[in-house]
Backbone as CSV, one residue per row, in Angstrom:
resi,resn,N_x,N_y,N_z,CA_x,CA_y,CA_z,C_x,C_y,C_z
1,MET,-18.999,-27.396,-11.564,-17.918,-26.353,-11.182,-17.003,-26.080,-12.405
2,VAL,-16.725,-24.760,-12.431,-15.775,-24.359,-13.478,-14.486,-23.996,-12.960
3,ASP,-13.368,-24.669,-13.345,-12.045,-24.445,-12.905,-11.437,-23.309,-13.838
4,SER,-10.553,-22.584,-13.105,-9.979,-21.287,-13.886,-8.724,-22.091,-14.600
5,ILE,-8.416,-21.469,-15.715,-7.442,-21.970,-16.589,-6.240,-20.886,-16.853
6,SER,-4.948,-21.286,-16.348,-3.995,-20.358,-16.620,-3.728,-20.221,-18.081
7,ALA,-2.761,-19.010,-18.324,-2.495,-18.951,-19.824,-1.371,-20.109,-20.037
8,THR,-0.728,-20.737,-19.365,0.194,-21.680,-19.666,-0.827,-22.846,-20.065
9,THR,-1.842,-23.257,-19.116,-2.684,-24.339,-19.704,-3.299,-24.313,-20.992
10,ALA,-3.827,-23.076,-21.122,-4.516,-22.740,-22.294,-3.538,-22.789,-23.604
11,THR,-2.503,-22.406,-23.507,-1.517,-22.497,-24.590,-1.115,-23.983,-24.665
12,ASN,-1.129,-24.710,-23.931,-0.737,-26.341,-23.959,-1.910,-26.952,-24.704
13,ARG,-3.090,-26.244,-24.423,-4.434,-26.878,-25.332,-4.340,-26.683,-26.329
14,ILE,-3.901,-25.583,-26.791,-4.110,-24.833,-28.125,-3.031,-25.659,-28.944
15,ASP,-1.670,-25.982,-28.247,-0.690,-26.848,-29.018,-1.196,-28.138,-29.356
16,ALA,-1.906,-28.882,-28.278,-2.280,-30.076,-28.520,-3.429,-29.966,-29.568
17,GLY,-4.290,-29.182,-29.568,-5.396,-29.116,-30.749,-4.753,-28.761,-31.994
18,ALA,-3.812,-27.944,-32.147,-3.165,-27.504,-33.372,-2.558,-28.910,-34.185
19,GLN,-1.836,-29.596,-33.060,-1.090,-30.986,-33.449,-2.181,-31.720,-34.084
20,MET,-3.149,-31.900,-33.402,-4.096,-32.783,-33.863,-4.830,-32.596,-35.125
21,MET,-4.879,-31.099,-35.294,-5.834,-30.650,-36.555,-4.784,-30.952,-37.679
22,ALA,-3.547,-30.619,-37.340,-2.396,-30.612,-38.478,-2.401,-32.133,-39.000
23,SER,-2.389,-33.130,-38.027,-2.454,-34.506,-38.387,-3.529,-34.785,-39.288
24,ASN,-4.718,-34.334,-38.812,-6.009,-34.425,-39.555,-5.984,-33.947,-41.098
25,PHE,-5.404,-32.813,-40.903,-5.139,-32.089,-42.174,-4.216,-32.772,-43.347
26,GLU,-3.212,-33.482,-42.814,-2.503,-34.152,-43.620,-2.993,-35.363,-44.172
27,THR,-3.858,-35.921,-43.063,-4.706,-37.231,-43.508,-5.857,-36.871,-44.521
28,PHE,-6.181,-35.671,-44.413,-7.217,-35.456,-45.494,-6.598,-35.059,-46.794
29,LEU,-5.475,-34.439,-46.987,-4.818,-34.393,-48.256,-4.572,-35.538,-48.668
30,THR,-3.982,-36.631,-47.810,-3.648,-38.072,-48.620,-5.097,-38.495,-49.028
31,LEU,-6.123,-38.616,-48.449,-7.359,-39.163,-48.796,-7.890,-38.380,-49.973
32,LEU,-7.746,-37.217,-50.192,-8.258,-36.180,-51.310,-7.404,-36.859,-52.425
33,THR,-6.182,-36.760,-52.372,-5.427,-37.287,-53.577,-5.636,-38.735,-53.954
34,ALA,-5.643,-39.584,-53.045,-6.004,-40.955,-53.403,-7.285,-40.898,-54.195
35,GLN,-8.476,-40.231,-53.775,-9.652,-40.291,-54.347,-9.542,-39.706,-55.776
36,LEU,-8.925,-38.496,-55.959,-8.538,-38.189,-57.370,-7.961,-39.012,-58.185
37,LYS,-6.770,-39.671,-57.670,-6.014,-40.719,-58.485,-7.026,-41.769,-58.855
38,ASN,-7.779,-42.327,-58.188,-8.622,-43.589,-58.307,-10.041,-43.390,-58.669
39,GLN,-10.427,-42.088,-58.964,-11.804,-42.021,-59.440,-12.076,-42.538,-60.777
40,ASP,-13.330,-43.112,-61.053,-13.810,-43.532,-62.212,-13.777,-42.464,-63.286
41,PRO,-12.862,-42.606,-64.446,-13.086,-41.612,-65.442,-14.307,-41.455,-66.072
42,LEU,-15.260,-42.564,-65.968,-16.616,-42.324,-66.605,-17.517,-41.671,-65.584
43,SER,-17.174,-41.549,-64.334,-18.044,-41.174,-63.293,-17.193,-40.312,-62.500
44,PRO,-16.793,-39.282,-62.633,-15.741,-38.278,-61.854,-16.505,-37.750,-60.654
45,VAL,-15.849,-37.449,-59.784,-16.294,-36.854,-58.453,-17.060,-35.601,-58.867
46,ASP,-18.321,-35.554,-58.018,-19.314,-34.558,-58.525,-18.615,-33.166,-58.002
47,SER,-18.831,-32.191,-58.825,-18.136,-30.805,-58.663,-18.669,-30.300,-57.362
48,ASN,-19.896,-30.427,-56.917,-20.379,-29.781,-55.706,-19.590,-30.617,-54.403
49,GLN,-19.517,-31.878,-54.465,-18.984,-32.795,-53.499,-17.253,-32.253,-53.512
50,PHE,-16.798,-32.136,-54.402,-15.169,-31.714,-54.576,-15.076,-30.282,-54.089
51,THR,-15.995,-29.356,-54.142,-15.896,-28.133,-53.749,-16.146,-28.095,-52.056
52,ALA,-17.017,-29.063,-51.730,-17.214,-29.075,-50.163,-15.962,-29.428,-49.584
53,GLN,-15.330,-30.601,-50.256,-14.079,-31.104,-49.599,-13.017,-30.036,-49.714
54,LEU,-12.909,-29.163,-50.607,-11.801,-28.094,-50.613,-12.244,-27.046,-49.762
55,THR,-13.464,-26.614,-49.494,-13.767,-25.755,-48.411,-13.408,-26.272,-47.119
56,GLN,-13.743,-27.541,-46.592,-13.352,-28.145,-45.410,-11.904,-28.080,-45.237
57,MET,-11.152,-28.281,-46.467,-9.566,-28.299,-46.186,-9.200,-26.841,-45.712
58,ALA,-9.826,-25.944,-46.394,-9.586,-24.471,-46.289,-9.777,-24.023,-44.751
59,GLY,-10.974,-24.732,-44.330,-11.370,-24.439,-42.741,-10.414,-24.841,-41.808
60,VAL,-9.884,-25.968,-42.176,-8.950,-26.725,-41.295,-7.529,-25.824,-41.290
61,GLU,-7.233,-25.238,-42.475,-6.032,-24.424,-42.605,-6.240,-23.170,-41.843
62,GLN,-7.389,-22.546,-41.801,-7.775,-21.381,-41.339,-7.763,-21.386,-40.015
63,GLN,-8.202,-22.529,-39.337,-8.100,-22.791,-37.824,-6.848,-23.029,-37.282
64,LEU,-6.073,-23.487,-38.083,-4.361,-23.693,-37.618,-3.812,-22.235,-37.596
65,VAL,-4.264,-21.356,-38.472,-3.680,-19.938,-38.345,-4.463,-19.218,-37.162
66,THR,-5.591,-19.379,-36.960,-6.464,-18.987,-35.641,-5.638,-19.219,-34.246
67,ASN,-5.428,-20.640,-34.350,-4.556,-21.080,-33.168,-3.307,-20.330,-32.896
68,ASP,-2.544,-20.129,-33.975,-1.446,-19.215,-33.711,-1.660,-17.966,-33.225
69,LEU,-2.692,-17.382,-33.758,-2.929,-15.998,-33.249,-3.242,-15.970,-31.852
70,LEU,-4.091,-17.179,-31.221,-4.529,-17.024,-30.026,-3.340,-17.261,-29.062
71,LYS,-2.209,-18.082,-29.602,-1.111,-18.228,-28.890,-0.240,-16.801,-28.659
72,GLY,-0.560,-16.033,-29.696,0.308,-14.962,-29.714,-0.543,-13.903,-28.773
73,LEU,-1.869,-13.963,-28.747,-2.616,-12.931,-27.779,-2.217,-13.491,-26.336
74,LEU,-2.166,-14.809,-26.060,-1.810,-15.314,-24.700,-0.354,-14.845,-24.370
75,ALA,0.433,-14.841,-25.114,1.784,-14.354,-24.940,1.977,-12.993,-24.520
76,ALA,1.005,-12.298,-25.202,1.093,-10.768,-24.977,0.273,-10.611,-23.688
77,GLN,-0.794,-11.201,-23.257,-1.455,-11.190,-22.048,-0.475,-11.325,-20.902
78,GLN,0.175,-12.517,-20.967,1.399,-12.881,-19.884,2.216,-11.545,-19.768
79,GLY,2.727,-11.138,-20.869,3.646,-10.030,-20.667,3.208,-8.988,-19.969
80,SER,1.832,-8.757,-19.992,1.310,-7.287,-19.387,0.655,-7.760,-18.327
81,GLY,0.558,-9.052,-17.847,-0.106,-9.412,-16.555,0.847,-8.812,-15.406
82,LEU,1.972,-8.741,-15.356,2.862,-8.391,-14.295,2.696,-6.757,-14.041
83,ALA,2.778,-6.260,-15.172,2.546,-4.787,-15.313,1.236,-4.287,-14.668
84,GLY,0.319,-4.948,-15.025,-1.044,-4.557,-14.290,-1.167,-5.098,-12.889
85,ALA,-0.400,-5.980,-12.475,-0.338,-6.544,-11.247,0.195,-5.580,-10.164
86,ALA,1.177,-4.754,-10.749,2.052,-3.795,-10.111,1.402,-2.690,-9.557
87,ASN,0.268,-2.529,-10.105,-0.574,-1.361,-9.634,-1.332,-1.598,-8.385
88,TYR,-1.010,-3.146,-7.889,-1.844,-3.475,-6.522,-0.533,-3.037,-5.509
89,ILE,0.473,-2.875,-5.818,1.562,-2.506,-4.766,1.391,-1.303,-3.966
90,GLY,1.373,-1.357,-2.646,1.231,-0.198,-1.746,-0.243,-0.042,-1.345
91,LYS,-1.178,-1.084,-1.802,-2.436,-0.823,-1.407,-2.740,-1.928,-0.110
92,ASP,-3.861,-1.595,0.707,-4.185,-2.517,1.725,-5.107,-3.317,1.202
93,ALA,-5.036,-4.845,1.533,-5.647,-5.625,0.848,-6.209,-6.924,1.901
94,THR,-7.371,-7.650,1.399,-7.743,-8.569,2.304,-8.102,-9.638,1.245
95,ALA,-7.638,-10.908,1.718,-7.791,-12.073,0.773,-8.281,-13.277,1.720
96,VAL,-8.960,-13.983,0.820,-9.284,-15.299,1.514,-8.380,-16.482,1.180
97,TRP,-7.490,-16.679,2.301,-6.151,-17.340,2.145,-5.682,-17.781,3.398
98,GLY,-5.319,-19.065,3.450,-4.868,-19.733,4.945,-3.647,-19.770,5.165
99,ALA,-2.612,-19.818,4.085,-1.433,-20.174,4.368,-0.353,-18.943,4.511
100,THR,0.376,-19.057,5.430,1.473,-17.943,5.884,2.632,-18.570,6.368
101,LYS,3.741,-17.776,6.612,5.128,-18.367,7.044,5.072,-18.014,8.665
102,LEU,5.648,-19.273,9.047,6.092,-19.039,10.609,7.525,-18.537,10.673
103,GLU,7.808,-17.345,11.295,9.308,-16.827,11.374,9.357,-16.254,12.672
104,ASN,10.497,-16.735,13.434,10.892,-16.090,14.624,9.693,-16.470,15.523
105,GLY,9.003,-17.495,15.476,8.115,-17.921,16.588,6.801,-17.178,16.491
106,GLN,6.389,-16.707,15.116,5.167,-15.890,15.161,4.660,-16.204,13.544
107,ALA,3.349,-16.288,13.620,2.525,-16.362,12.329,1.190,-15.737,12.587
108,SER,0.594,-14.966,11.866,-0.527,-14.263,12.041,-1.452,-14.490,10.896
109,TRP,-2.676,-14.354,11.297,-3.777,-14.642,10.246,-5.121,-13.654,10.860
110,SER,-6.165,-13.601,9.998,-7.347,-13.225,10.550,-8.589,-14.267,10.329
111,TYR,-9.464,-14.174,10.931,-10.733,-14.981,10.561,-12.048,-14.333,10.568
112,GLU,-12.868,-14.708,9.977,-14.204,-14.233,10.058,-15.338,-15.152,10.313
113,LEU,-16.089,-14.713,11.204,-17.364,-15.417,11.331,-18.720,-14.825,11.034
114,GLY,-19.433,-15.722,10.254,-20.678,-15.011,9.480,-21.802,-14.765,10.742
115,ALA,-21.808,-15.216,11.876,-22.888,-15.036,12.931,-22.053,-15.350,14.298
116,ASN,-22.669,-15.098,15.480,-22.090,-15.237,16.736,-22.051,-16.788,16.915
117,ALA,-21.057,-17.283,17.339,-20.969,-18.759,17.433,-20.694,-19.161,18.892
118,ALA,-21.286,-20.211,19.217,-21.132,-20.782,20.634,-19.875,-21.570,20.953
119,THR,-19.312,-22.101,19.802,-18.045,-22.563,19.905,-17.335,-22.269,18.633
120,ALA,-15.797,-22.033,18.629,-15.146,-21.628,17.437,-13.833,-22.279,17.991
121,THR,-13.109,-23.111,16.873,-11.891,-23.730,17.048,-10.961,-23.612,16.019
122,LEU,-9.752,-23.117,16.139,-8.732,-22.758,15.377,-7.778,-23.980,15.349
123,GLN,-7.341,-24.410,14.040,-6.453,-25.480,13.920,-5.140,-24.995,13.071
124,VAL,-4.084,-25.078,13.491,-2.946,-24.901,12.522,-2.224,-26.060,12.032
125,LEU,-2.296,-26.076,10.787,-1.738,-27.166,9.992,-0.491,-27.215,9.248
126,ASP,0.514,-28.041,9.343,1.728,-28.085,8.816,1.544,-28.044,7.119
127,SER,2.736,-28.129,6.405,2.639,-28.523,4.978,2.130,-29.901,4.631
128,ALA,2.191,-30.889,5.515,1.778,-32.171,5.174,0.075,-32.362,5.538
129,GLY,-0.310,-31.193,6.001,-1.966,-31.336,6.442,-2.009,-31.866,7.905
130,LYS,-1.025,-32.049,8.632,-1.157,-32.381,10.013,-1.227,-31.480,10.952
131,VAL,-2.270,-31.434,11.896,-2.604,-30.585,12.795,-1.432,-30.532,13.972
132,VAL,-0.966,-29.436,13.991,0.154,-29.169,15.001,-0.167,-28.310,16.141
133,TRP,-1.330,-27.558,16.092,-1.975,-26.791,17.170,-3.291,-26.811,17.144
134,SER,-3.943,-26.704,18.113,-5.537,-26.578,18.070,-5.979,-25.919,19.419
135,GLY,-6.967,-25.025,19.082,-7.427,-24.309,20.459,-8.721,-23.432,20.112
136,ASP,-9.288,-22.927,21.250,-10.410,-22.025,21.199,-9.884,-20.878,20.249
137,ALA,-10.820,-20.207,19.366,-10.596,-18.858,18.813,-10.701,-17.658,20.082
138,PRO,-9.924,-16.852,19.772,-9.975,-15.695,20.862,-11.239,-14.951,20.740
139,SER,-12.139,-14.988,19.787,-13.425,-14.202,19.703,-14.474,-15.199,18.966
140,LYS,-15.595,-15.224,19.519,-16.739,-16.017,18.915,-17.736,-14.990,18.281
141,ALA,-17.456,-13.684,18.204,-18.458,-12.871,17.613,-18.570,-12.779,16.318
142,THR,-19.586,-12.279,15.631,-19.711,-11.986,14.417,-18.756,-10.870,13.775
143,GLY,-17.914,-11.211,13.022,-17.034,-10.225,12.104,-15.664,-10.818,12.162
144,VAL,-14.585,-9.930,11.800,-13.333,-10.059,11.452,-12.419,-10.039,12.771
145,HIS,-11.503,-11.235,13.015,-10.715,-11.157,14.293,-9.422,-11.493,13.835
146,ASP,-8.471,-11.074,14.681,-6.885,-11.377,14.349,-6.402,-12.542,15.407
147,PHE,-5.542,-13.387,14.871,-5.009,-14.402,15.641,-3.520,-14.431,15.307
148,THR,-2.647,-14.514,16.412,-1.387,-14.815,16.004,-0.930,-16.057,17.038
149,TRP,-0.275,-17.112,16.084,0.219,-18.164,16.686,1.746,-17.884,17.038
150,ASP,2.287,-18.556,18.312,3.428,-18.274,18.955,4.250,-19.428,18.386
151,GLY,3.809,-20.390,17.630,4.639,-21.502,17.192,4.842,-22.505,18.146
152,LYS,4.068,-22.399,19.036,4.240,-23.759,20.053,3.169,-24.736,19.449
153,THR,3.640,-26.019,19.586,2.958,-27.281,19.173,1.879,-27.542,20.257
154,ALA,1.080,-28.591,19.951,-0.041,-29.122,20.869,0.799,-29.669,22.020
155,GLY,1.973,-30.097,21.858,2.714,-30.931,22.839,3.695,-29.936,23.721
156,GLY,3.770,-28.640,23.352,4.584,-27.650,23.857,5.740,-27.401,23.281
157,GLY,6.207,-28.106,22.084,7.389,-27.837,21.416,7.514,-26.399,20.696
158,ASP,8.491,-26.397,19.979,8.581,-25.261,19.096,8.563,-25.840,17.625
159,ALA,7.532,-25.497,16.957,7.489,-25.800,15.475,8.440,-25.200,14.684
160,PRO,9.002,-25.766,13.884,9.849,-25.361,12.968,9.649,-24.178,11.906
161,ASP,10.361,-23.145,11.501,9.868,-22.333,10.518,9.459,-22.860,9.286
162,GLY,8.350,-22.366,8.618,7.940,-22.758,7.387,6.544,-22.487,7.140
163,VAL,5.941,-22.891,6.166,4.348,-22.554,5.862,3.464,-23.279,6.446
164,TYR,2.609,-22.604,7.174,1.503,-23.305,8.004,0.114,-22.637,7.468
165,THR,-0.879,-23.470,7.731,-2.239,-23.080,7.172,-3.178,-23.099,8.501
166,LEU,-3.836,-22.037,8.387,-4.986,-22.110,9.549,-6.305,-22.509,9.102
167,LYS,-7.008,-23.099,9.952,-8.402,-23.743,9.578,-9.232,-23.199,10.715
168,VAL,-10.509,-22.780,10.449,-11.351,-22.330,11.705,-12.752,-23.122,11.372
169,THR,-13.327,-23.536,12.638,-14.588,-24.116,12.618,-15.487,-23.601,13.661
170,ALA,-16.572,-23.261,13.369,-17.335,-22.568,14.383,-18.826,-23.054,14.256
171,LYS,-19.663,-23.335,15.442,-20.874,-23.915,15.462,-21.720,-23.137,16.414
172,THR,-23.036,-23.121,16.279,-24.022,-22.454,17.119,-24.252,-23.208,18.168
173,GLY,-25.188,-22.717,19.184,-25.525,-23.517,20.375,-26.042,-24.652,20.073
174,ALA,-26.994,-24.762,18.753,-27.734,-25.858,18.320,-26.908,-26.752,17.568
175,ASP,-25.664,-26.545,17.666,-24.659,-27.455,16.871,-24.702,-27.399,15.174
176,GLN,-25.225,-26.008,14.983,-25.320,-25.780,13.517,-23.949,-25.060,13.066
177,ALA,-23.497,-25.375,11.967,-22.243,-24.775,11.383,-22.422,-23.362,11.227
178,VAL,-21.557,-22.643,11.471,-21.396,-21.078,11.299,-20.436,-20.794,10.054
179,ASP,-20.833,-20.160,9.005,-20.004,-19.782,8.087,-18.855,-19.128,8.556
180,ALA,-17.627,-19.533,8.110,-16.361,-18.882,8.565,-15.339,-19.114,7.696
181,GLN,-14.292,-18.203,7.605,-13.237,-18.126,6.644,-11.920,-17.596,7.051
182,VAL,-10.829,-17.985,6.699,-9.663,-17.434,7.087,-9.091,-16.429,6.248
183,LEU,-8.673,-15.412,6.718,-8.148,-14.165,5.711,-6.815,-13.777,6.151
184,ILE,-6.072,-13.238,5.063,-4.661,-12.587,5.346,-5.055,-11.102,4.837
185,ARG,-4.615,-10.221,5.964,-4.730,-8.822,5.795,-3.588,-7.995,5.905
186,GLY,-3.487,-7.000,5.079,-2.198,-6.315,5.169,-1.745,-5.477,3.788
187,ARG,-0.717,-4.982,3.820,-0.256,-4.130,2.638,0.542,-4.915,1.477
188,ILE,0.070,-4.879,0.251,0.742,-5.565,-0.895,1.978,-4.899,-0.936
189,THR,3.178,-5.767,-0.794,4.606,-5.050,-0.829,5.158,-5.673,-2.163
190,GLY,4.586,-6.531,-2.876,5.432,-7.239,-4.137,4.384,-7.922,-4.877
191,VAL,4.549,-8.028,-6.222,3.789,-9.003,-7.052,4.906,-9.789,-7.803
192,GLU,4.486,-11.040,-8.256,5.144,-11.764,-9.078,4.348,-12.632,-10.072
193,LEU,4.767,-13.228,-11.195,4.405,-14.075,-12.085,4.635,-15.514,-11.986
194,TYR,3.908,-16.345,-11.842,4.192,-17.796,-11.680,3.076,-18.785,-12.507
195,ASP,3.821,-19.251,-13.482,2.771,-20.033,-14.393,1.708,-19.385,-14.961
196,GLY,2.037,-17.977,-15.419,1.046,-17.144,-15.915,0.149,-16.375,-15.123
197,GLN,0.153,-17.021,-13.996,-0.963,-16.248,-12.762,0.140,-15.221,-11.915
198,ALA,-0.637,-14.149,-11.673,-0.177,-13.216,-10.911,-0.388,-13.471,-9.363
199,TYR,0.743,-13.231,-8.510,0.546,-13.637,-6.951,1.029,-12.112,-6.528
200,ALA,0.553,-12.050,-5.208,0.867,-10.787,-4.565,1.429,-11.274,-3.210
201,THR,2.349,-10.406,-2.578,3.165,-10.542,-1.448,2.466,-9.666,-0.251
202,ILE,1.723,-10.358,0.513,1.024,-9.674,1.965,1.584,-10.140,3.053
203,GLY,2.309,-9.345,3.857,3.373,-10.065,5.074,4.009,-11.111,4.672
204,LYS,3.749,-12.163,5.302,4.550,-13.400,5.182,3.695,-14.243,4.103
205,SER,2.978,-13.739,3.477,2.111,-14.692,2.592,2.460,-14.266,1.259
206,ILE,2.220,-15.317,0.221,2.234,-15.022,-1.161,1.001,-15.858,-1.601
207,LEU,0.116,-15.061,-2.260,-1.198,-15.591,-2.727,-1.646,-15.036,-3.964
208,PRO,-2.513,-15.749,-4.652,-2.887,-15.380,-6.125,-3.771,-14.271,-5.709
209,LEU,-3.812,-13.057,-6.976,-4.553,-12.252,-6.918,-5.851,-12.581,-6.954
210,SER,-6.354,-13.687,-7.536,-7.791,-14.128,-7.512,-8.442,-14.150,-6.285
211,SER,-7.535,-14.331,-5.266,-8.037,-14.832,-3.804,-8.525,-13.324,-2.929
212,LEU,-8.120,-12.022,-3.710,-8.361,-10.878,-3.094,-9.994,-10.614,-3.047
213,ILE,-10.502,-10.304,-1.751,-11.839,-9.858,-1.764,-12.157,-8.229,-1.510
214,ALA,-10.938,-7.636,-1.156,-11.255,-6.172,-0.686,-9.552,-5.378,-0.932
215,LEU,-9.860,-4.381,-1.395,-8.692,-3.566,-1.760,-8.895,-2.004,-1.386
216,ASP,-8.100,-1.488,-0.700,-8.279,-0.048,-0.182,-7.032,0.723,-0.594
217,GLU,-7.116,2.027,-0.773,-5.722,2.792,-0.709,-5.206,2.725,0.818
218,ALA,-3.655,2.706,0.658,-3.090,2.741,1.788,-3.339,3.625,2.704
219,ARG,-3.590,3.479,4.071,-3.961,4.497,4.916,-2.627,5.278,5.331
220,GLN,-2.719,6.495,5.334,-1.533,7.444,5.577,-1.699,8.065,7.020
221,ALA,-0.470,8.209,7.749,-0.626,8.570,9.086,-0.915,10.114,9.048
222,SER,-1.818,10.394,10.034,-2.458,11.824,9.972,-1.160,12.770,10.252
223,THR,-1.324,14.004,9.872,-0.398,15.168,10.133,-0.936,16.319,10.795
224,PRO,-0.280,16.743,11.843,-1.040,17.890,12.671,-1.308,18.992,11.641
225,THR,-2.416,19.501,12.057,-2.784,20.831,11.181,-2.123,22.177,11.650
226,THR,-1.717,22.957,10.766,-1.312,24.248,10.997,-2.471,25.288,11.123
227,PRO,-2.582,26.043,12.222,-3.519,26.971,12.341,-3.405,27.937,11.405
228,THR,-4.597,28.453,10.783,-4.656,29.481,9.649,-5.842,30.433,9.914
229,GLU,-5.902,31.335,9.349,-6.834,32.617,9.482,-8.306,32.087,9.275
230,ASP,-8.374,30.674,8.958,-9.698,30.287,8.802,-10.209,29.879,10.077
231,ASP,-9.204,29.724,11.278,-9.730,29.497,12.594,-9.510,30.405,13.648
232,PRO,-10.034,31.544,13.345,-9.839,32.887,14.299,-9.779,32.564,15.666
233,GLY,-10.533,31.680,16.292,-10.572,31.320,17.720,-9.354,30.645,18.044
234,LEU,-8.776,29.845,17.521,-7.360,29.253,17.638,-6.421,30.299,17.571
235,MET,-6.334,31.015,16.566,-5.233,31.911,16.233,-5.256,33.035,17.294
236,SER,-6.582,33.373,18.065,-6.672,34.207,19.063,-5.809,33.768,20.395
237,SER,-6.392,32.434,20.593,-5.580,31.872,21.684,-4.191,31.759,21.687
238,ILE,-3.539,31.344,20.503,-2.231,31.393,20.420,-1.736,32.652,20.589
239,ALA,-2.207,33.783,20.042,-1.667,35.117,20.116,-1.541,35.528,21.312
240,SER,-2.741,35.199,22.142,-2.747,35.548,23.756,-1.870,34.924,24.579
241,ALA,-1.405,33.652,24.303,-0.652,32.786,24.915,1.110,33.340,24.578
242,LEU,1.216,33.955,23.283,2.605,34.385,23.078,2.653,35.923,23.410
243,ASN,1.896,36.686,23.782,1.780,38.039,24.092,2.312,38.300,25.480
244,PRO,3.487,38.781,25.659,3.916,38.763,27.168,3.415,39.968,27.781
245,PHE,3.011,40.909,27.081,2.451,42.217,27.631,1.058,42.088,28.261
246,LYS,0.430,40.895,27.926,-0.998,40.623,28.308,-0.962,40.282,29.872
247,LEU,0.150,39.624,30.333,0.411,39.202,31.966,0.347,40.518,32.696
248,LEU,1.032,41.610,32.012,1.176,42.753,32.941,0.022,44.002,32.781
249,SER,-0.747,43.561,31.909,-1.951,44.507,31.922,-2.971,44.341,32.908
């Protein structure tokens, strides 16, 4: 499996590599100087070998310069990351993400089932990974469904406000697992940059942009249409209704 690397992690690796190469570079110069001082005057270092050593030294120096340039590119990328993420604000999004906040006794998620399930169980976990509530999913059919938790624990008490995670488990009648995932759906209202990675705010959830799986233009409320001459039937009906003399004819 390949793990993602943030800009900060990449910069740290570049710094570590540069320090190692700089140390090796200094060691190389020390060894080369000692070699020149102690070479046999009757059998000096072969010119081809000496040229190869100088070429290696120049290669190490060039690599150090390249590392500095890479750090500059990463810094520039971090600066433009937030500006690029700002384009997501105002769009309706769907993300594979299970964490959201419980506030005022309410927390909402969506979940998706890849096939019709005979059983489907939802579990709400606190920040420590402890199950605080468990119950049957409101729908076991294929597709995306919404679920709102009222903040009540399994013992009937009220869970404190905070971040909670939803987990879904579904099985067929033959006790085979059904593909299922928890989703966060809603409009992106803000973005922020943390540790070089862009995050979006959807409802009460803050999630990485990499978790988004769908993005749509925000749906606008429909506005009533105004009758025009392009609709003569409608215009005629309105004109008849507004004509007081028609009732007297």
